KEKE-3310 file (N, C-alpha, C; in steps of 0.2 Angstrom, whole numbers, plus 5000, padded with zeros to 4 digits):
npx = (5004:5003:5008:5002:5013:5016:5025:5040:5040:5028:5015:5002:4991:4990:4987:4974:4967:4968:4960:4948:4947:4946:4933:4925:4926:4918:4905:4892:4895:4888:4875:4872:4857:4852:4845:4829:4826:4820:4803:4796:4782:4768:4767:4755:4741:4736:4721:4710:4703:4687:4673:4664:4652:4639:4624:4613:4599:4589:4577:4570:4578:4592:4606:4619:4632:4644:4662:4676:4692:4709:4724:4740:4753:4761:4777:4775:4763:4750:4738:4726:4727:4725:4712:4703:4704:4697:4685:4682:4682:4693:4694:4688:4698:4709:4705:4703:4716:4725:4740:4747:4757:4750:4754:4766:4766:4774:4782:4775:4767:4753:4736:4721:4706:4691:4678:4665:4649:4637:4620:4611:4600:4585:4572:4572:4573:4575:4587:4599:4608:4622:4629:4639:4646:4650:4645:4635:4619:4610:4594:4586:4569:4562:4560:4546:4546:4560:4575:4579:4590:4605:4615:4631:4642:4657:4657:4660:4658:4650:4661:4666:4656:4650:4640:4632:4615:4603:4589:4574:4572:4571:4576:4576:4580:4592:4608:4619:4637:4637:4635:4643:4638:4644:4639:4637:4642:4651:4660:4665:4671:4682:4688:4693:4703:4712:4709:4701:4685:4676:4660:4653:4657:4662:4657:4669:4686:4690:4679:4672:4660:4661:4656:4643:4627:4615:4601:4594:4579:4582:4587:4602:4609:4618:4620:4634:4648:4666:4681:4692:4696:4702:4697:4686:4677:4681:4678:4674:4667:4655:4644:4637:4636:4648:4654:4665:4671:4668:4658:4647:4643:4638:4627:4620:4614:4604:4596:4582:4573:4562:4565:4566:4576:4585:4594:4604:4612:4622:4633:4635:4630:4619:4616:4608:4615:4617:4616:4619:4621:4627:4639:4644:4655:4659:4668:4662:4655:4662:4654:4642:4629:4624:4626:4636:4645:4639:4626:4626:4621:4607:4605:4610:4602:4590:4594:4591:4581:4563:4562:4575:4576:4566:4571:4583:4578:4571:4581:4587:4598:4608:4613:4629:4633:4645:4654:4650:4653:4666:4669:4664:4672:4684:4683:4684:4678:4674:4663:4657:4653:4642:4634:4630:4642:4659:4670:4684:4694:4706:4703:4694:4702:4711:4703:4700:4699:4715:4719:4723:4731:4723:4711:4695:4686:4672:4670:4666:4676:4689:4702:4711:4718:4727:4741:4734:4743:4741:4735:4740:4743:4730:4722:4730:4729:4715:4713:4721:4712:4701:4706:4708:4696:4682:4676:4660)
npy = (4994:5011:5026:5043:5056:5072:5085:5091:5106:5111:5118:5112:5121:5127:5116:5114:5125:5123:5112:5118:5127:5118:5112:5123:5124:5114:5119:5130:5148:5159:5170:5186:5194:5209:5223:5229:5245:5259:5263:5278:5287:5291:5307:5319:5324:5339:5347:5358:5370:5369:5378:5384:5391:5392:5382:5369:5362:5349:5353:5345:5334:5337:5341:5344:5352:5356:5352:5345:5352:5350:5360:5366:5376:5391:5400:5413:5413:5416:5409:5417:5422:5411:5407:5418:5416:5404:5407:5406:5410:5418:5411:5399:5393:5392:5384:5372:5368:5364:5369:5374:5387:5403:5414:5411:5398:5390:5385:5373:5366:5356:5361:5361:5364:5370:5368:5362:5361:5360:5363:5376:5372:5378:5388:5387:5399:5415:5425:5416:5416:5409:5412:5405:5397:5407:5411:5415:5411:5411:5409:5410:5414:5399:5394:5388:5371:5370:5366:5371:5384:5388:5400:5403:5411:5417:5426:5441:5444:5451:5457:5451:5457:5465:5458:5450:5451:5438:5429:5433:5444:5456:5462:5479:5490:5494:5500:5508:5513:5518:5530:5532:5533:5534:5526:5534:5526:5518:5528:5533:5521:5521:5533:5530:5522:5530:5535:5546:5546:5553:5561:5558:5547:5548:5540:5529:5523:5523:5520:5509:5502:5498:5496:5493:5491:5483:5487:5482:5476:5477:5490:5499:5488:5480:5472:5471:5477:5478:5487:5481:5467:5455:5454:5446:5432:5433:5438:5453:5465:5478:5471:5471:5462:5457:5455:5448:5460:5457:5447:5453:5462:5454:5448:5460:5463:5453:5452:5460:5473:5468:5454:5440:5438:5427:5424:5412:5403:5390:5380:5366:5357:5346:5335:5327:5316:5308:5292:5294:5301:5317:5327:5344:5353:5367:5380:5385:5400:5413:5420:5413:5408:5396:5380:5370:5360:5353:5350:5345:5333:5335:5348:5345:5336:5344:5350:5341:5339:5335:5330:5325:5316:5307:5302:5296:5286:5279:5274:5265:5268:5274:5287:5289:5292:5293:5296:5308:5315:5315:5322:5335:5339:5343:5353:5354:5359:5352:5342:5327:5309:5303:5292:5275:5272:5273:5287:5296:5311:5310:5301:5309:5319:5313:5308:5319:5330:5335:5351:5365:5380:5393:5405:5399:5395:5404:5410:5423:5433:5441:5440:5451:5459:5450:5443:5453:5466:5472:5462:5454:5464:5470:5458:5455:5466:5465:5453:5456:5466:5458:5449:5458:5462:5465:5452:5444)
npz = (5000:4995:5002:5003:5002:5008:4999:5005:5015:5013:5021:5033:5034:5021:5014:5018:5013:5000:4998:5001:4991:4980:4983:4980:4967:4962:4965:4960:4960:4973:4971:4975:4979:4971:4979:4976:4967:4976:4975:4970:4976:4966:4958:4964:4953:4948:4946:4937:4949:4958:4957:4971:4975:4970:4969:4963:4971:4978:4988:4997:5000:4999:5009:5010:5002:4989:4989:4997:4994:4990:4989:4984:4991:4985:4984:4990:4996:5008:5021:5021:5008:5000:5005:5000:4986:4985:4990:5004:5021:5034:5047:5043:5034:5042:5053:5046:5044:5055:5064:5054:5048:5048:5040:5035:5027:5019:5004:4992:5001:5005:5007:5015:5008:5014:5006:5007:5012:5025:5025:5035:5048:5044:5037:5019:5011:5005:5013:5023:5038:5046:5060:5068:5059:5051:5038:5024:5016:5002:4996:4982:4975:4969:4953:4943:4939:4940:4949:4965:4969:4978:4985:4992:5003:5012:5028:5038:5055:5070:5083:5099:5112:5103:5097:5082:5079:5082:5074:5066:5052:5039:5022:5021:5013:5000:4994:4983:4984:4998:5011:5027:5043:5057:5073:5089:5099:5093:5088:5100:5105:5096:5099:5112:5109:5103:5091:5080:5074:5060:5059:5048:5035:5019:5003:4996:4995:5008:5015:5027:5024:5011:4994:4993:5001:5012:5020:5035:5044:5057:5067:5064:5060:5046:5030:5021:5010:5011:5014:5018:5014:5019:5031:5031:5037:5050:5067:5066:5065:5071:5073:5061:5045:5035:5019:5006:4993:4980:4982:4988:4979:4968:4975:4978:4966:4965:4977:4984:4992:5005:5005:5015:5030:5040:5055:5062:5075:5074:5079:5077:5064:5057:5043:5028:5016:5001:5007:5020:5036:5040:5049:5052:5061:5070:5079:5095:5098:5108:5116:5116:5125:5128:5136:5130:5134:5145:5141:5128:5120:5121:5116:5103:5098:5095:5084:5074:5061:5059:5046:5043:5053:5049:5037:5041:5049:5039:5031:5039:5047:5060:5072:5077:5092:5099:5090:5086:5097:5097:5085:5088:5099:5094:5083:5065:5055:5044:5034:5040:5041:5052:5054:5049:5042:5045:5044:5043:5046:5039:5029:5022:5017:5010:4999:4993:4979:4971:4967:4957:4962:4961:4956:4954:4938:4934:4947:4958:4960:4951:4954:4952:4961:4967:4975:4989:4995:5007:5015:5026:5036:5038:5043:5055:5063:5065:5072:5083:5089:5091:5101:5111:5114:5126:5136:5137)
capx = (5000:5007:5006:5003:5017:5017:5031:5043:5039:5021:5012:4996:4986:4989:4983:4966:4965:4968:4954:4942:4946:4943:4926:4922:4926:4913:4899:4892:4896:4882:4874:4868:4852:4852:4839:4825:4826:4814:4798:4793:4775:4766:4765:4748:4739:4732:4716:4707:4699:4680:4669:4659:4647:4632:4622:4606:4598:4583:4576:4568:4583:4599:4608:4626:4633:4651:4666:4682:4698:4716:4728:4747:4755:4767:4782:4773:4756:4747:4732:4721:4727:4721:4705:4700:4704:4692:4679:4681:4685:4699:4693:4687:4704:4714:4702:4704:4723:4729:4747:4750:4758:4745:4758:4772:4765:4780:4780:4774:4763:4746:4732:4714:4701:4685:4673:4659:4645:4630:4615:4609:4593:4581:4568:4576:4570:4578:4594:4600:4615:4624:4635:4644:4649:4652:4643:4628:4616:4604:4589:4581:4563:4563:4556:4542:4549:4567:4578:4581:4597:4607:4622:4634:4649:4660:4656:4663:4652:4651:4666:4664:4654:4646:4637:4627:4609:4600:4582:4571:4570:4570:4579:4572:4582:4599:4611:4626:4641:4634:4639:4643:4637:4646:4635:4641:4645:4657:4665:4668:4676:4688:4692:4696:4709:4716:4707:4695:4681:4671:4653:4651:4662:4659:4658:4675:4690:4691:4673:4671:4655:4662:4652:4636:4625:4608:4598:4589:4574:4585:4591:4609:4613:4618:4624:4638:4655:4671:4687:4697:4693:4704:4694:4680:4679:4683:4673:4678:4663:4651:4637:4635:4638:4653:4656:4670:4668:4665:4652:4641:4641:4633:4621:4616:4610:4599:4592:4579:4569:4557:4568:4567:4583:4585:4601:4605:4619:4622:4640:4635:4625:4617:4613:4608:4619:4617:4613:4623:4620:4633:4639:4649:4656:4663:4670:4657:4657:4664:4648:4636:4627:4621:4631:4637:4649:4635:4619:4627:4616:4600:4605:4612:4596:4586:4595:4589:4574:4559:4563:4581:4575:4563:4576:4588:4574:4569:4587:4589:4604:4608:4618:4635:4634:4652:4658:4648:4657:4673:4670:4663:4677:4690:4680:4689:4674:4673:4657:4659:4648:4641:4629:4633:4649:4665:4673:4688:4696:4711:4700:4691:4707:4714:4699:4698:4703:4720:4717:4727:4730:4720:4703:4691:4682:4665:4670:4664:4682:4693:4709:4715:4723:4729:4739:4733:4749:4739:4731:4743:4742:4723:4720:4734:4725:4708:4714:4723:4706:4697:4709:4708:4689:4680:4672:4654)
capy = (5000:5017:5032:5049:5061:5079:5087:5095:5113:5113:5118:5109:5126:5128:5110:5115:5130:5120:5108:5122:5129:5112:5112:5129:5123:5110:5122:5137:5154:5161:5176:5190:5198:5216:5225:5234:5252:5262:5266:5284:5287:5295:5314:5321:5327:5345:5348:5365:5371:5369:5384:5381:5396:5391:5375:5367:5357:5346:5355:5340:5329:5339:5345:5345:5355:5357:5346:5347:5352:5351:5363:5367:5383:5394:5403:5419:5412:5415:5406:5422:5423:5405:5408:5422:5413:5399:5410:5404:5415:5417:5406:5392:5390:5391:5378:5366:5367:5365:5368:5377:5394:5407:5419:5407:5390:5387:5383:5366:5362:5354:5365:5358:5370:5367:5371:5358:5364:5357:5369:5377:5370:5384:5388:5388:5405:5422:5425:5412:5417:5405:5416:5401:5395:5413:5410:5417:5407:5414:5404:5414:5410:5394:5394:5382:5365:5370:5365:5377:5386:5391:5404:5404:5415:5418:5433:5443:5445:5455:5454:5450:5463:5468:5452:5450:5448:5432:5429:5434:5451:5457:5468:5485:5494:5493:5506:5508:5519:5521:5535:5528:5538:5529:5528:5537:5521:5516:5534:5533:5516:5523:5538:5527:5519:5536:5537:5550:5545:5558:5559:5556:5545:5548:5534:5529:5518:5523:5518:5502:5498:5495:5499:5491:5489:5481:5489:5477:5478:5479:5497:5500:5482:5480:5467:5476:5475:5480:5490:5477:5460:5449:5453:5442:5426:5435:5442:5460:5471:5480:5468:5470:5456:5459:5450:5450:5465:5453:5443:5458:5465:5449:5448:5466:5462:5448:5453:5466:5474:5463:5448:5438:5436:5423:5423:5407:5401:5383:5377:5359:5356:5339:5335:5321:5317:5301:5288:5295:5307:5321:5333:5349:5356:5374:5382:5388:5407:5414:5423:5408:5407:5389:5376:5364:5355:5348:5348:5344:5328:5338:5353:5343:5333:5349:5352:5335:5341:5329:5327:5322:5310:5302:5299:5292:5280:5275:5271:5260:5270:5277:5292:5286:5298:5293:5299:5315:5318:5315:5327:5341:5340:5346:5355:5356:5363:5347:5338:5320:5305:5300:5286:5268:5271:5277:5292:5301:5317:5308:5298:5314:5323:5308:5307:5326:5332:5340:5356:5371:5385:5399:5407:5394:5397:5405:5413:5430:5437:5440:5440:5456:5462:5445:5444:5460:5467:5474:5457:5452:5469:5470:5453:5455:5471:5463:5447:5459:5469:5453:5446:5463:5464:5463:5446:5444)
capz = (5000:4995:5006:5000:5006:5007:4998:5011:5015:5012:5028:5033:5033:5014:5011:5020:5008:4993:4999:5001:4984:4976:4984:4977:4960:4961:4966:4957:4964:4976:4968:4980:4976:4972:4982:4971:4968:4979:4970:4972:4975:4960:4960:4963:4947:4950:4941:4939:4955:4958:4960:4976:4978:4968:4968:4962:4976:4979:4995:5001:5001:4999:5015:5009:4995:4988:4989:5000:4989:4992:4984:4986:4992:4981:4988:4993:4999:5015:5021:5019:5000:4997:5007:4996:4980:4985:4993:5011:5026:5038:5052:5039:5031:5048:5057:5042:5043:5061:5064:5048:5050:5044:5036:5031:5027:5015:4997:4991:5006:5004:5011:5014:5007:5016:5002:5007:5018:5027:5025:5041:5049:5044:5031:5014:5008:5006:5016:5030:5040:5052:5063:5070:5053:5048:5031:5022:5011:4999:4992:4978:4974:4964:4947:4942:4935:4940:4955:4969:4969:4984:4984:4999:5004:5019:5030:5045:5060:5076:5088:5106:5114:5098:5093:5077:5082:5080:5074:5059:5050:5032:5019:5020:5007:4998:4992:4981:4986:5004:5016:5033:5049:5063:5079:5094:5103:5089:5088:5107:5106:5092:5102:5117:5106:5100:5084:5079:5068:5058:5060:5042:5031:5012:4999:4993:4997:5015:5019:5029:5021:5004:4988:4993:5008:5013:5027:5038:5049:5064:5067:5065:5057:5039:5027:5017:5008:5015:5011:5021:5012:5023:5038:5030:5041:5057:5071:5065:5064:5077:5073:5054:5042:5030:5013:5001:4989:4974:4983:4990:4972:4965:4979:4977:4959:4966:4982:4984:4998:5007:5006:5022:5033:5046:5057:5067:5078:5074:5078:5075:5059:5054:5036:5025:5010:4999:5011:5026:5040:5041:5054:5051:5067:5070:5086:5098:5099:5115:5119:5116:5132:5129:5140:5126:5137:5149:5138:5121:5117:5121:5111:5096:5096:5093:5077:5069:5059:5058:5039:5043:5057:5045:5032:5045:5051:5033:5029:5044:5050:5067:5074:5081:5096:5101:5084:5086:5103:5095:5080:5091:5104:5090:5076:5059:5049:5038:5034:5041:5042:5059:5054:5049:5039:5048:5039:5047:5043:5035:5023:5018:5014:5005:4994:4990:4973:4971:4963:4956:4967:4958:4957:4949:4933:4937:4953:4958:4960:4945:4956:4949:4966:4971:4982:4991:4999:5014:5018:5032:5041:5040:5048:5061:5067:5067:5076:5089:5091:5093:5107:5116:5115:5132:5136:5140)
cpx = (5004:5004:5007:5007:5017:5024:5034:5042:5032:5017:5005:4990:4985:4985:4975:4964:4964:4962:4948:4941:4944:4936:4922:4921:4921:4906:4898:4893:4889:4881:4870:4863:4852:4845:4835:4826:4820:4809:4795:4786:4773:4764:4758:4746:4734:4728:4713:4703:4691:4677:4664:4655:4640:4630:4615:4605:4590:4581:4573:4573:4590:4601:4615:4628:4641:4655:4673:4688:4704:4720:4735:4749:4761:4771:4779:4766:4755:4741:4726:4721:4723:4714:4701:4699:4698:4686:4677:4684:4691:4699:4692:4694:4709:4711:4703:4711:4727:4736:4751:4751:4754:4749:4763:4771:4770:4777:4780:4770:4756:4742:4725:4710:4694:4679:4667:4655:4638:4625:4612:4602:4589:4577:4572:4573:4574:4585:4594:4607:4617:4630:4641:4649:4653:4651:4636:4626:4610:4600:4585:4575:4564:4558:4552:4546:4557:4569:4579:4588:4599:4614:4625:4641:4651:4658:4660:4657:4654:4656:4662:4662:4650:4643:4632:4621:4606:4592:4580:4570:4570:4575:4574:4573:4589:4601:4618:4630:4638:4638:4638:4643:4638:4642:4640:4645:4652:4663:4669:4673:4683:4692:4696:4703:4714:4715:4701:4691:4677:4664:4650:4657:4659:4661:4665:4680:4691:4684:4672:4665:4656:4658:4645:4634:4617:4606:4593:4584:4576:4589:4598:4613:4612:4621:4628:4644:4660:4677:4693:4695:4695:4702:4687:4682:4682:4677:4676:4674:4660:4644:4635:4638:4642:4654:4662:4667:4664:4658:4646:4639:4636:4627:4616:4612:4604:4594:4589:4575:4563:4559:4569:4574:4582:4593:4601:4612:4619:4629:4640:4629:4624:4614:4613:4611:4620:4613:4616:4621:4627:4633:4645:4649:4661:4664:4663:4659:4658:4658:4642:4635:4625:4627:4632:4640:4644:4628:4620:4622:4609:4600:4606:4605:4590:4587:4593:4582:4570:4560:4570:4580:4571:4567:4581:4584:4573:4575:4590:4595:4603:4614:4623:4636:4641:4656:4656:4652:4664:4674:4669:4668:4683:4687:4685:4685:4673:4667:4659:4653:4648:4635:4633:4640:4654:4668:4677:4690:4701:4708:4697:4696:4710:4710:4698:4702:4709:4719:4723:4726:4729:4713:4700:4687:4675:4664:4668:4670:4686:4701:4714:4720:4726:4737:4738:4739:4747:4736:4734:4742:4735:4721:4724:4730:4719:4709:4716:4717:4702:4699:4708:4701:4686:4675:4665:4652)
cpy = (5006:5022:5038:5054:5068:5081:5092:5102:5116:5113:5115:5114:5127:5122:5111:5120:5127:5115:5112:5125:5124:5111:5117:5128:5119:5113:5129:5143:5157:5168:5180:5195:5205:5219:5230:5241:5255:5265:5272:5284:5292:5302:5315:5325:5333:5347:5355:5365:5371:5375:5382:5387:5396:5384:5374:5362:5355:5348:5350:5334:5331:5343:5347:5347:5356:5351:5349:5347:5353:5355:5364:5374:5385:5397:5409:5419:5413:5412:5411:5423:5417:5405:5412:5419:5408:5401:5407:5410:5413:5411:5399:5389:5388:5385:5372:5364:5368:5364:5371:5385:5399:5411:5416:5400:5387:5384:5375:5362:5361:5358:5362:5364:5368:5370:5366:5360:5360:5363:5369:5374:5376:5384:5390:5393:5411:5420:5421:5413:5412:5408:5411:5398:5401:5413:5412:5412:5411:5410:5409:5410:5405:5395:5387:5377:5365:5368:5371:5378:5389:5394:5404:5407:5416:5425:5434:5445:5450:5452:5454:5456:5467:5463:5454:5447:5442:5433:5431:5442:5451:5462:5474:5489:5492:5499:5505:5514:5522:5526:5531:5534:5534:5531:5531:5532:5519:5522:5534:5527:5518:5528:5536:5524:5524:5537:5541:5549:5551:5556:5556:5553:5544:5541:5534:5523:5517:5521:5511:5498:5495:5499:5497:5489:5487:5483:5484:5480:5480:5485:5496:5493:5482:5474:5472:5473:5477:5483:5486:5469:5454:5449:5449:5435:5427:5438:5449:5466:5473:5477:5467:5464:5459:5453:5453:5455:5462:5450:5448:5461:5460:5449:5454:5466:5457:5449:5460:5467:5469:5456:5446:5436:5433:5422:5418:5406:5394:5381:5370:5358:5349:5340:5328:5321:5309:5297:5288:5301:5310:5326:5337:5353:5362:5375:5386:5395:5409:5417:5419:5406:5399:5384:5369:5358:5350:5346:5347:5339:5331:5343:5351:5339:5338:5351:5347:5337:5335:5326:5323:5315:5305:5299:5294:5285:5275:5271:5265:5262:5273:5282:5289:5292:5298:5297:5306:5318:5319:5321:5334:5343:5344:5348:5357:5359:5358:5343:5330:5316:5303:5295:5280:5268:5276:5281:5297:5306:5315:5305:5304:5318:5319:5308:5314:5327:5336:5345:5362:5377:5392:5400:5402:5398:5398:5408:5420:5435:5436:5440:5445:5459:5456:5444:5451:5461:5469:5468:5455:5458:5470:5465:5453:5460:5469:5457:5450:5462:5464:5450:5451:5465:5462:5457:5447:5438)
cpz = (5000:4999:5002:5004:5004:5005:5004:5010:5014:5018:5027:5032:5025:5011:5012:5015:5002:4993:4998:4994:4979:4977:4980:4970:4958:4962:4963:4962:4967:4973:4974:4977:4977:4974:4976:4972:4971:4974:4973:4971:4969:4962:4959:4956:4949:4945:4942:4945:4953:4961:4965:4979:4975:4966:4967:4967:4975:4987:5000:5003:5002:5005:5014:5002:4995:4989:4993:4994:4993:4987:4987:4986:4987:4986:4993:4996:5006:5015:5019:5011:4997:4999:5002:4989:4979:4988:4999:5015:5030:5043:5048:5037:5037:5052:5053:5042:5050:5061:5058:5049:5045:5038:5032:5031:5023:5009:4997:4996:5004:5009:5009:5013:5008:5012:5001:5013:5019:5028:5032:5042:5050:5037:5025:5009:5010:5009:5023:5031:5046:5054:5065:5064:5049:5040:5030:5016:5008:4994:4988:4977:4968:4959:4946:4937:4936:4948:4959:4969:4975:4982:4991:4998:5011:5021:5036:5049:5066:5081:5095:5109:5109:5093:5088:5080:5079:5079:5067:5058:5042:5029:5018:5014:5005:4994:4989:4983:4992:5007:5023:5039:5055:5069:5084:5098:5099:5089:5095:5108:5102:5096:5108:5115:5102:5093:5084:5073:5066:5059:5054:5038:5024:5009:4996:4996:5004:5019:5020:5026:5014:4999:4989:5000:5007:5020:5029:5042:5056:5063:5068:5062:5050:5037:5021:5015:5013:5011:5014:5020:5016:5030:5037:5033:5048:5061:5071:5065:5071:5076:5066:5051:5036:5025:5009:4996:4983:4975:4985:4983:4969:4969:4978:4971:4960:4971:4983:4991:4999:5007:5013:5024:5039:5048:5063:5069:5079:5073:5076:5070:5056:5047:5033:5018:5007:5004:5018:5029:5041:5046:5052:5058:5067:5078:5088:5099:5106:5119:5118:5123:5133:5132:5135:5129:5142:5145:5130:5118:5116:5116:5104:5094:5093:5086:5072:5067:5058:5051:5040:5047:5053:5040:5035:5047:5045:5030:5033:5048:5057:5068:5079:5086:5099:5096:5084:5092:5101:5090:5084:5096:5100:5083:5071:5054:5043:5039:5035:5043:5049:5059:5053:5047:5042:5042:5043:5043:5037:5028:5019:5014:5009:4999:4990:4984:4974:4966:4962:4960:4963:4958:4952:4944:4936:4943:4952:4957:4954:4947:4954:4954:4970:4970:4984:4996:5006:5018:5025:5038:5043:5045:5054:5066:5069:5072:5083:5093:5094:5100:5113:5118:5122:5131:5139:5143)
residu = (MET:LYS:HIS:PHE:ARG:LEU:PRO:SER:GLY:ILE:PRO:LEU:VAL:LEU:VAL:GLY:LEU:MET:THR:LEU:ALA:GLY:CYS:SER:LEU:LEU:SER:PRO:PRO:VAL:LYS:VAL:ALA:THR:PRO:PRO:ALA:PRO:VAL:GLU:PRO:PRO:LYS:PRO:VAL:TYR:VAL:PRO:PRO:ILE:ASP:THR:HIS:LYS:PHE:GLU:ILE:ASP:PRO:GLN:HIS:ASP:ASP:VAL:ILE:GLY:VAL:VAL:GLN:VAL:THR:VAL:THR:SER:LYS:HIS:ASP:THR:LEU:PRO:ASP:ILE:ALA:ARG:ARG:PHE:ASN:VAL:GLY:TYR:GLU:GLU:ILE:VAL:ARG:ALA:ASN:PRO:GLY:VAL:ASP:VAL:TRP:LEU:PRO:GLY:ALA:GLY:ARG:GLU:ILE:VAL:VAL:PRO:THR:GLN:PHE:VAL:LEU:PRO:SER:ALA:PRO:ARG:GLU:GLY:VAL:VAL:ILE:ASN:VAL:ALA:ALA:MET:ARG:ILE:PHE:TYR:PHE:PRO:PRO:ALA:LYS:LYS:GLY:GLU:LYS:GLN:VAL:VAL:TYR:THR:HIS:PRO:ILE:GLY:ILE:GLY:LYS:VAL:GLY:TRP:SER:THR:PRO:GLU:GLY:ALA:THR:LYS:VAL:VAL:SER:LYS:GLN:LYS:ASP:PRO:VAL:TRP:ASN:PRO:PRO:ALA:SER:VAL:ARG:ALA:GLU:HIS:LYS:ALA:ASN:GLY:GLU:ILE:LEU:PRO:LYS:VAL:VAL:PRO:ALA:GLY:PRO:ASP:ASN:PRO:LEU:GLY:LYS:TYR:LYS:PHE:THR:LEU:GLY:TRP:PRO:SER:TYR:LEU:ILE:HIS:GLY:THR:ASN:LYS:PRO:TYR:GLY:VAL:GLY:LEU:ARG:SER:SER:HIS:GLY:CYS:ILE:ARG:LEU:TYR:PRO:GLU:ASP:VAL:GLU:LYS:LEU:PHE:GLY:MET:ILE:GLY:PRO:GLY:THR:PRO:VAL:ARG:VAL:VAL:ASN:GLN:PRO:PHE:VAL:PHE:GLY:TRP:HIS:GLY:ASP:GLN:MET:TYR:LEU:GLN:ALA:TYR:ASP:VAL:LEU:GLU:ASP:ASP:LYS:ARG:ASP:TRP:SER:LYS:ALA:GLN:PRO:LYS:LEU:LEU:SER:LYS:THR:LEU:THR:PRO:ARG:ILE:GLN:ALA:GLU:LEU:LYS:ALA:SER:GLY:GLY:THR:VAL:ASN:TRP:ALA:ARG:VAL:ALA:GLU:ILE:THR:LYS:ASP:PRO:ARG:GLY:LEU:ALA:LEU:SER:VAL:SER:SER:VAL:GLU:GLN:ASP:ILE:ALA:ALA:VAL:ILE:LYS:ALA:ALA:PRO:ARG:VAL:GLU:ASN:ARG:VAL:PRO:GLU:GLY:ALA:ASN:TRP:ASP:GLY:ALA:ASP:ASP:PRO:ALA:LEU:GLN:ALA:GLN:THR:ASP:VAL:GLU:VAL:MET:VAL:THR:GLU:GLN:GLN:GLN:ALA:PRO:ARG:THR)
# end
């Protein structure tokens, strides 16, 4: 028997390496899988914005109008700039975008535009104003054989201590290029703040009434325009109702003396849409004397009209009161389902169309002075006044 001998000088370690090398020649090399390149999410497609100030409705069934939209900021945008383009007010746009800097939102940021509205619980005729929503609704007389039309716009209302009255009245008269005669109480307030108001303010760019006014059956209370558009959507007046200049001009051509006006204060509005019950929640006004924290279920139940209750019963649905409590605790001003189907804010925003950041076709405003250079100053002054106003 022959014995295999290692040549002298070859260490045993080298023999081991040779053995391993021989094994590797018998097996194919192991291939390491290359990780797939990360897939970037598709960029949103921005479509033309939707005008949401005029709607045709079935008054017996339609309670929700419009649609929530999402747009994206440009470099120089402020939230009030975007609000006016889309015909919403200051508080509406701020409430819908918590945590977003009002004056410096930053370029390329998505902004929720709350252009969907639950109609107030009130007769659908003439002018209906919901001060809690800071929004006006006008229902012109319906023509035979045609659907009812409703127009809606944001408004400014009376600040704390100068609340806009609630109840029913009517338009007594209307006037273009009005003269303002400030009441003695208003002149006294301005004097206490170091500003002297004249007894008569002529028509023109310095007139707070703007170019158009409606006189109501309530003495000293008006619906009018403004020379400071970016105060719309704030508690900024001495009780009057302010509109954007472009909106009051359109309403001036449609509304005449004798038109009924009803002012309600409904921070939580229920409405039927499709086969679902919706709730739109706003902040309770500081001087609302109703105790919403203790009597909320009772107060909310009163806003469910007999028609809405009948439709809810016929559909077999129920109101999810736990969801109602959740929505009213942190109002965002978005219409959300509170019946059988769960629908949270994230789902509404995700489903909303992504739209271009510009004035929609068909809107009242032509955007000629967009952005207004005075916007930030106007609103900062009004917010400061609002914060300093006496509480009641």
